[in-house]
N, C-alpha and C positions, 0 to 999 in steps of 0.2 A: 503493498497500499505505499503510494507515493505521498500523498498531504492528507489532510484532515477532514477531506470533503463527505464521506460516510458518517462523521460527527455531525456535522452542519445538516446534512439532511435528515437525518434521525432526530435531532430537536426542531425542526422545520416542518417536517413531514414524520410522525411515530411510524407511519405504515409504512414506510421504504424499510423497513428494517425486518419485514415478514420474508424475505428472500434470501435473507443470509443463511451462511454455513457455519460450521462451526469456525471456522478460520476467520469468518467475518466480522461473528460477534466478538475473539478474541482480540479483534482489532480495535472494533468499536468501544469496546470495555476499558483497553489501554490508553486510546487517545483521548478517551473521555475523565480517565483518572490525572493523568496526567497535566489537562487543559482546566482541572479540578471542577470539571465540569459534571459528575459521576451521578449525581445528585440532583442535578439538575433532569439530565439524563431518564433516570429512574422513575421521578415524578410524571417524565412525559411519555414513559410506555407503560405507565400504571395500566392502563385498559388494555393493551394491547398479548396477542396469544404469541410468550417469548418460550425457549426450549425449558426445561423442565430443569437443565444446568444453571442456567441463567438468571432464571426469578430470584434464589435465595442472593446472590451478588446484589442485584438491584431491590430486595427489601432491605438489604444490610447498610447498601445506602444512604436508602430511607431510613431508618431507623438513625444512621450515626448523623445526618442532618438533623434530625429532631434534637438529638444529644446535643448538637453545636449550637440549634438554634435556642433551648432554654440556657445552657452554660452562654450565649452571649449575652440575653434579656437578665438573667442573673448578673452577672459583669457591667453591665449598665447600670442595672440597682447599685450595686457595690459605688460606683462611680457617685451615681446619686448621691449616697449617704453622706460617703466622705467630702463630696461640693456642698454638702446644705447648707454651710452658710455663705456660699457665694453669691450673687446678688444677680451677678449675670448670666445669659443665656448659654446652658450648655447645649449645642446641638449634635445629636446622632449621627452618624455619616454609612454609607456603605451600605455593607448586609448586613447590620445591627439596626440602622432605619428601615430597611426594607422588611424586617421581622417585627418590630416594633410597631408599625401601623399595617400589618398583614398585607404587603403589597404582593401580587404577582413575581416580580422580581426576587423574591426572598423563598419562592418555592424550591426547595431544591438545594438552596444557594448557598457554598462552603464559606464560612465565615471565621476569620483569624484575629487579630487585633481587635481591638476597640477602637475605633475613630470617633475623635471628638473634633468640636471645633467650638472654639470660646473666642471673644475679642482679642487681640492682640497685645492692649494695654493691660490686660485683668495676668496674661502669660505667667508674669512670676507669683501672685495671689493662688493662681490656679496652681502650679507645681507644686507650692509648698505645703497647699493641703494633700495635695495627692503625694509629696513624702510624707509624710505625718501621720497618712491612711495606711502605710504600710509600702507602696512602690519603690523601687528602686532602679536605679538607671544602669542601662544597657551597656554603655558603652562611655564607658569613663576615660576615655581617652580626650585628652586637652583638645587636641585639632580638631578630634573630630564633635567634641562640644561646644568649640567654638564654630565652628561652620556651620552645624546645625541652627544654631542662636544669631548669627548673621547673615544666612543667606538663604537657610529651606523654611518652607513651609509650616513646620513642625518641631516643636522640642524634642529635643535627641530621646528615643524610644525609653518608656518604664516599664518594668515587671514587678508584679507584687511577688513579695517574699515570701508568703505563704498560698495564692492559687496558682504561682506560677504562669498567669496569665499579663500578656501587653498592654499596653494603651499607647496611642500616638495622641498627642495634644497638637489640634493642628490651630493656626490662627487664620489660614487661608488656604486654597487649594492647590497654588501650583509657587514652587519656588520665588523666592523673590528676586532671583535672577533672572525668569524666565521672560521670553519673548511676551507673550500675553500676561496682561497683569488682571485678573480677576477682581471683582469690589467686592471683597469679603465685609465690607460693612453693610453692605446691600443684603447682602446672602445672608448676614442676620437681622437684619431690620423683617426680612419678609419670613424669618422660617416660622413654621407651625408648633405651636404649643401640643404636648402630649397631655392626658391626665397625669402621667409622673412628674409633670412641672417639666419636664427636659423639653428638648426642641428636634423636630428634623427640618432640613431644608425644603423651601417651597416647588412644587412641582417643577417650574421650568430648572430650576436652579438645581434639582436633582439630578435633574439628564443633564446638563453640563457640566457637574461635579463628573459623573461618569464618562463625560466626551472629555475633560480634560484630559481625567485619568487614562483615555486611552489613546487620543490623538497627540496632544499637546505637553505628553511627560511619558518620560519612560519609553524602551525599546518594544512594546507591542508584547512583553511575555506574556503572556497569559489574557490576551486580547482577545480568544473568543470568548471566552467569560464576561469579560466590560464588553463586550458588545452584544452578548445575550442580556447582560442588564440593559441596555439600553433599548432594547428591541423589546423588552418585556416593560420596561417603563412609559417608554411612547405608544404601545397598544393599550394598555392602560389607561394613560392619564390624558390620551387624543383623542380617546371612544366617547363618541357624543359629547364633545366638547371642542367647538367649535372654534373658540377664544384661544386655546392652547396652542396652536401653533403659533397666533400672532404675539401671545406672552411670550414663547421660548424663544422665537427671531428677535426681541426685543432685547431680551436678558441676554442673549448670544452678544451681540450689538454692546451691550454696555459692559461685560463680560471681555471683549475684546477676542471673544471666542467664534465669532460668524460662520468664520473659513472650515475651522475645525468641526464644527455643529453640521456644516455641511459635510463633509466627508464622511464621517462618522455615520451621517442618514443615507451615503451612498452605497456604504459600505455594507452596512443592514439591512439595506434591500435587496441588495446584492446576494448576502451571505443567510439572511434568514427573511428574506423576501417581507420585510417591515413596511408597513402601510405608511409610508412617508408625502410631505407636503414637495411637490416638485419643485415650487419656489425657493423654497427654503433649502433644499436639498441641491438645486443646482445643475448643473451640466458635467457629465461626468468627466474627467480628464486622468491624462495615460499614468500621473502616481499614484491615482488608485488601485492599478495592477498592481505596484510591488507592493502597496501595503497588504493587498489581500494576498502574496504569496509569502508575506511574512506571517499573518494571519493562520495560514494554512500549513506552515512549515513543520507537518511533525509526522511521523510513519506510523505505521500499522504495530510497533511495538512503543509505541509513547515516546520515542526517542526524538527528539528537531533535529531536522535538517538542514536543508541549504544555508550552508554556512557562512556564503559571503552576504547572502540578503541579512542574517542575523547580523553581521558585523557591521554593514550601514548604519542599522536601525541601531546599532549597540552606540555607534560614533554620533550617529544623530542626537541620540537622548542626552549626550554630556553636551553636543552643540545648543541643543534648547535650553537647556538649563543655565548654560553662563556664557559671559563674554570669552573672548581666545584666549586673550591674558591670564584669567580667570581658569579657564579651564587648562590651561598648560601649568600651571603653577600647583592647581592643587591635582594632576595626574600624578606631576613630578614627585609632591609628596606623599603620594598615594605607593608609587613604586619604590620611592625610599625606602619608608616606611617595611614595605614588602621584601625588599633587599636585607634590613635589618632582621626582622622575624625567620627569614630564611640562614 
């Protein structure tokens, strides 16, 4: 198997798995695991008549997701209690936000660290409150600590000393040195409050955060899961709401993410058949092809393929994150530290 199209087809059209043989199922499950989409796939195939040897694998994935969901919500509640004295907004992000409001994007979704966003001016207060509640630094290295605080969109990651669970405290959605500069204050102002007192992003901002994570930041590793998030969010938010596309287009322009939104929509429509607004998605570009090629770079064993394409996107991810001189210095420091460790 030369690419991940079978996984994309199975998510898009569950009936496509009906003709799979043993090797086909092995390939599909391997790719789904590698792309952190096994839970989403299992839920999509709940109504399909799959081979007896495959059903337990899918059932285990569903059970694992249910446990991860409970852990994510428990960790969010632990953070709520730790920050009970904080008067600002605590915004849940990514997978935890999806399950906290029972969005379709949360069905089967893998959830790792807890991601929250607070106002940048309140970082020091939030940081001290979390440290007092049992979280500790994961990266005590002075250079890494300084780099995070001066240039990144989040504090250095923290891990709880008793629960062994990590939290990433964001103050915006992209590194401060990145080309687009989303309006974090506008995101906080528009956030929607939950019964717990915590918040999630407004629908348009939630989609644009996923878009930024996929297209404007990183090297597209795990991109099929991020694109699936976008597909599921759009299907739910846009259904029966004619104002959604106006809202998401306006917010994309305000956040400097209009071209990134357009590309993400074209990729989602191409791979997952996402119903998108053509006026917002725009006309396809040749560069869409290499993005698609990167997203599908996975073989039937779940291994990454297309080394040159992945290298191009790895270099691109660093180029997007910082200016050339800063990038050169950063890579030199990392290389020198690596040499010292060796």
